[in-house]
N, CA and C atoms as a LAMMPS dump frame, in Angstrom:
ITEM: TIMESTEP
0
ITEM: NUMBER OF ATOMS
252
ITEM: BOX BOUNDS ff ff ff
-5.0000000000000000e+02 5.0000000000000000e+02
-5.0000000000000000e+02 5.0000000000000000e+02
-5.0000000000000000e+02 5.0000000000000000e+02
ITEM: ATOMS id mol type element x y z
1 1 1 N -283.193 279.29 199.034
2 1 2 C -283.538 279.013 197.661
3 1 3 C -284.14 277.613 197.563
4 2 1 N -284.854 277.408 196.502
5 2 2 C -285.534 276.133 196.285
6 2 3 C -284.969 275.427 195.061
7 3 1 N -285.131 274.117 195.054
8 3 2 C -284.626 273.282 193.975
9 3 3 C -285.784 272.485 193.396
10 4 1 N -286.047 272.645 192.098
11 4 2 C -287.088 271.883 191.418
12 4 3 C -286.525 270.501 191.093
13 5 1 N -287.172 269.453 191.631
14 5 2 C -286.68 268.086 191.407
15 5 3 C -287.56 267.323 190.423
16 6 1 N -288.46 268.029 189.759
17 6 2 C -289.321 267.405 188.763
18 6 3 C -290.653 266.977 189.355
19 7 1 N -291.594 266.688 188.464
20 7 2 C -292.902 266.223 188.894
21 7 3 C -293.684 267.243 189.7
22 8 1 N -293.328 268.518 189.587
23 8 2 C -294.011 269.563 190.334
24 8 3 C -293.564 269.687 191.781
25 9 1 N -292.473 269.039 192.147
26 9 2 C -291.966 269.081 193.518
27 9 3 C -290.759 270.005 193.611
28 10 1 N -290.711 270.747 194.692
29 10 2 C -289.553 271.577 195.009
30 10 3 C -289.153 271.301 196.452
31 11 1 N -287.856 271.377 196.708
32 11 2 C -287.333 271.222 198.069
33 11 3 C -286.404 272.394 198.339
34 12 1 N -286.252 272.71 199.603
35 12 2 C -285.288 273.761 199.955
36 12 3 C -283.893 273.209 199.721
37 13 1 N -283.075 273.983 199.04
38 13 2 C -281.713 273.538 198.735
39 13 3 C -280.934 273.245 200.007
40 14 1 N -281.183 273.986 201.06
41 14 2 C -280.482 273.779 202.329
42 14 3 C -280.862 272.45 202.988
43 15 1 N -282.02 271.889 202.627
44 15 2 C -282.476 270.624 203.208
45 15 3 C -281.895 269.401 202.505
46 16 1 N -281.296 269.593 201.331
47 16 2 C -280.756 268.465 200.56
48 16 3 C -279.49 267.949 201.23
49 17 1 N -279.495 266.657 201.543
50 17 2 C -278.344 266.009 202.156
51 17 3 C -277.474 265.381 201.072
52 18 1 N -278.115 264.688 200.113
53 18 2 C -277.356 264.013 199.053
54 18 3 C -278.27 263.727 197.866
55 19 1 N -277.649 263.588 196.699
56 19 2 C -278.358 263.208 195.477
57 19 3 C -277.658 261.975 194.927
58 20 1 N -278.444 260.929 194.629
59 20 2 C -277.881 259.667 194.156
60 20 3 C -278.455 259.278 192.809
61 21 1 N -277.62 258.719 191.959
62 21 2 C -278.044 258.133 190.702
63 21 3 C -278.646 256.762 191.018
64 22 1 N -279.851 256.508 190.576
65 22 2 C -280.562 255.281 190.932
66 22 3 C -279.833 254.034 190.419
67 23 1 N -279.301 254.074 189.196
68 23 2 C -278.623 252.904 188.636
69 23 3 C -277.376 252.544 189.43
70 24 1 N -276.584 253.531 189.777
71 24 2 C -275.336 253.261 190.501
72 24 3 C -275.564 252.957 191.98
73 25 1 N -276.437 253.704 192.614
74 25 2 C -276.627 253.568 194.065
75 25 3 C -277.322 252.274 194.445
76 26 1 N -278.21 251.77 193.596
77 26 2 C -278.96 250.574 193.972
78 26 3 C -278.167 249.294 193.798
79 27 1 N -276.945 249.383 193.321
80 27 2 C -276.07 248.203 193.285
81 27 3 C -275.659 247.811 194.702
82 28 1 N -275.596 248.776 195.565
83 28 2 C -275.166 248.542 196.936
84 28 3 C -276.306 247.951 197.768
85 29 1 N -276.013 246.88 198.461
86 29 2 C -276.995 246.241 199.34
87 29 3 C -277.415 247.214 200.447
88 30 1 N -276.486 248.009 200.927
89 30 2 C -276.764 248.965 202
90 30 3 C -277.745 250.037 201.524
91 31 1 N -277.52 250.574 200.331
92 31 2 C -278.408 251.606 199.797
93 31 3 C -279.794 251.042 199.532
94 32 1 N -279.863 249.853 198.948
95 32 2 C -281.163 249.216 198.715
96 32 3 C -281.903 249.015 200.031
97 33 1 N -281.175 248.569 201.053
98 33 2 C -281.782 248.375 202.369
99 33 3 C -282.28 249.674 202.979
100 34 1 N -281.495 250.746 202.816
101 34 2 C -281.886 252.053 203.351
102 34 3 C -283.144 252.571 202.653
103 35 1 N -283.218 252.392 201.333
104 35 2 C -284.418 252.816 200.601
105 35 3 C -285.625 251.982 200.999
106 36 1 N -285.445 250.677 201.184
107 36 2 C -286.542 249.804 201.603
108 36 3 C -287.055 250.21 202.986
109 37 1 N -286.143 250.534 203.889
110 37 2 C -286.528 250.963 205.231
111 37 3 C -287.264 252.303 205.185
112 38 1 N -286.775 253.226 204.368
113 38 2 C -287.441 254.523 204.221
114 38 3 C -288.85 254.334 203.65
115 39 1 N -288.986 253.414 202.706
116 39 2 C -290.307 253.109 202.124
117 39 3 C -291.244 252.562 203.193
118 40 1 N -290.737 251.66 204.008
119 40 2 C -291.534 251.054 205.076
120 40 3 C -291.991 252.106 206.093
121 41 1 N -291.142 253.09 206.37
122 41 2 C -291.453 254.148 207.334
123 41 3 C -292.304 255.265 206.744
124 42 1 N -292.565 255.203 205.436
125 42 2 C -293.359 256.242 204.788
126 42 3 C -292.583 257.492 204.493
127 43 1 N -291.27 257.378 204.376
128 43 2 C -290.409 258.536 204.144
129 43 3 C -290.075 258.756 202.668
130 44 1 N -290.587 257.904 201.778
131 44 2 C -290.289 258.025 200.354
132 44 3 C -291.445 258.738 199.655
133 45 1 N -291.104 259.754 198.878
134 45 2 C -292.088 260.494 198.098
135 45 3 C -291.733 260.331 196.632
136 46 1 N -292.685 259.839 195.859
137 46 2 C -292.446 259.606 194.438
138 46 3 C -292.764 260.882 193.66
139 47 1 N -291.73 261.592 193.255
140 47 2 C -291.88 262.809 192.456
141 47 3 C -291.678 262.502 190.976
142 48 1 N -291.505 261.227 190.653
143 48 2 C -291.252 260.817 189.27
144 48 3 C -292.564 260.46 188.586
145 49 1 N -292.752 260.971 187.399
146 49 2 C -293.928 260.624 186.614
147 49 3 C -293.676 259.342 185.82
148 50 1 N -292.44 258.938 185.76
149 50 2 C -292.027 257.754 185.017
150 50 3 C -291.047 256.979 185.9
151 51 1 N -290.205 256.183 185.314
152 51 2 C -289.21 255.422 186.064
153 51 3 C -288.215 256.395 186.697
154 52 1 N -287.992 256.283 188.012
155 52 2 C -287.059 257.213 188.669
156 52 3 C -285.619 256.979 188.23
157 53 1 N -284.899 258.084 188.032
158 53 2 C -283.492 258.011 187.633
159 53 3 C -282.565 258.405 188.766
160 54 1 N -283.122 259.064 189.794
161 54 2 C -282.305 259.48 190.924
162 54 3 C -283.176 259.578 192.161
163 55 1 N -282.519 259.681 193.308
164 55 2 C -283.252 259.991 194.521
165 55 3 C -282.476 261.012 195.325
166 56 1 N -283.248 261.85 196.01
167 56 2 C -282.688 262.969 196.748
168 56 3 C -283.018 262.766 198.224
169 57 1 N -282.003 262.713 199.056
170 57 2 C -282.222 262.606 200.492
171 57 3 C -282.278 264.005 201.08
172 58 1 N -283.321 264.272 201.847
173 58 2 C -283.511 265.58 202.473
174 58 3 C -283.827 265.399 203.948
175 59 1 N -283.463 266.384 204.711
176 59 2 C -283.886 266.449 206.103
177 59 3 C -284.54 267.804 206.292
178 60 1 N -285.861 267.776 206.457
179 60 2 C -286.664 268.983 206.542
180 60 3 C -287.18 269.145 207.967
181 61 1 N -286.619 270.086 208.691
182 61 2 C -287.017 270.352 210.084
183 61 3 C -286.976 269.082 210.923
184 62 1 N -285.93 268.309 210.769
185 62 2 C -285.752 267.079 211.536
186 62 3 C -286.451 265.864 210.976
187 63 1 N -287.199 266.012 209.888
188 63 2 C -287.906 264.901 209.26
189 63 3 C -287.161 264.478 208.007
190 64 1 N -286.825 263.204 207.918
191 64 2 C -286.101 262.694 206.751
192 64 3 C -287.075 262.306 205.649
193 65 1 N -286.677 262.594 204.42
194 65 2 C -287.46 262.234 203.239
195 65 3 C -286.516 261.777 202.135
196 66 1 N -286.981 260.844 201.336
197 66 2 C -286.26 260.427 200.138
198 66 3 C -287.203 260.663 198.962
199 67 1 N -286.838 261.565 198.078
200 67 2 C -287.647 261.885 196.916
201 67 3 C -287.122 261.126 195.712
202 68 1 N -287.994 260.39 195.034
203 68 2 C -287.635 259.722 193.782
204 68 3 C -287.908 260.708 192.661
205 69 1 N -286.946 260.874 191.762
206 69 2 C -287.079 261.855 190.689
207 69 3 C -286.776 261.215 189.341
208 70 1 N -287.471 261.679 188.324
209 70 2 C -287.203 261.19 186.97
210 70 3 C -286.02 261.919 186.334
211 71 1 N -285.537 262.97 186.994
212 71 2 C -284.374 263.704 186.504
213 71 3 C -283.095 262.966 186.89
214 72 1 N -282.076 263.109 186.084
215 72 2 C -280.791 262.492 186.412
216 72 3 C -280.135 263.261 187.556
217 73 1 N -279.216 262.614 188.237
218 73 2 C -278.503 263.282 189.326
219 73 3 C -277.691 264.456 188.787
220 74 1 N -277.178 264.333 187.56
221 74 2 C -276.424 265.43 186.94
222 74 3 C -277.329 266.641 186.691
223 75 1 N -278.559 266.397 186.247
224 75 2 C -279.499 267.497 185.996
225 75 3 C -279.869 268.198 187.298
226 76 1 N -280.05 267.43 188.357
227 76 2 C -280.38 268.027 189.652
228 76 3 C -279.212 268.852 190.17
229 77 1 N -278.005 268.325 190.016
230 77 2 C -276.803 269.073 190.448
231 77 3 C -276.676 270.369 189.651
232 78 1 N -276.936 270.299 188.346
233 78 2 C -276.86 271.496 187.499
234 78 3 C -277.903 272.539 187.941
235 79 1 N -279.123 272.075 188.222
236 79 2 C -280.174 272.991 188.676
237 79 3 C -279.789 273.627 190.016
238 80 1 N -279.16 272.856 190.86
239 80 2 C -278.741 273.364 192.154
240 80 3 C -277.714 274.478 191.988
241 81 1 N -276.789 274.281 191.073
242 81 2 C -275.741 275.284 190.839
243 81 3 C -276.312 276.521 190.147
244 82 1 N -277.306 276.348 189.263
245 82 2 C -277.886 277.47 188.534
246 82 3 C -278.669 278.396 189.446
247 83 1 N -279.269 277.833 190.506
248 83 2 C -280.134 278.649 191.359
249 83 3 C -279.358 279.397 192.439
250 84 1 N -278.051 279.331 192.423
251 84 2 C -277.233 280.049 193.428
252 84 3 C -277.084 281.488 193.099
């Protein structure tokens, strides 16, 4: 099954590793560093048409990606549960 993360992007639900709220997760120096490193490596995909509210970590066939989404982490979790 697939999960719509907004901005016209969909990911396979099985590829989703974690969903983070941008406001809460970016307080951590470790999370900020991980996102900065992913950005430097070209692993960040901006699926947000506006200011991102969450990010979704995925591993697709051994390739890591971090998708920035304008949807809240709660909305993404709800969509994930609805598509089961």
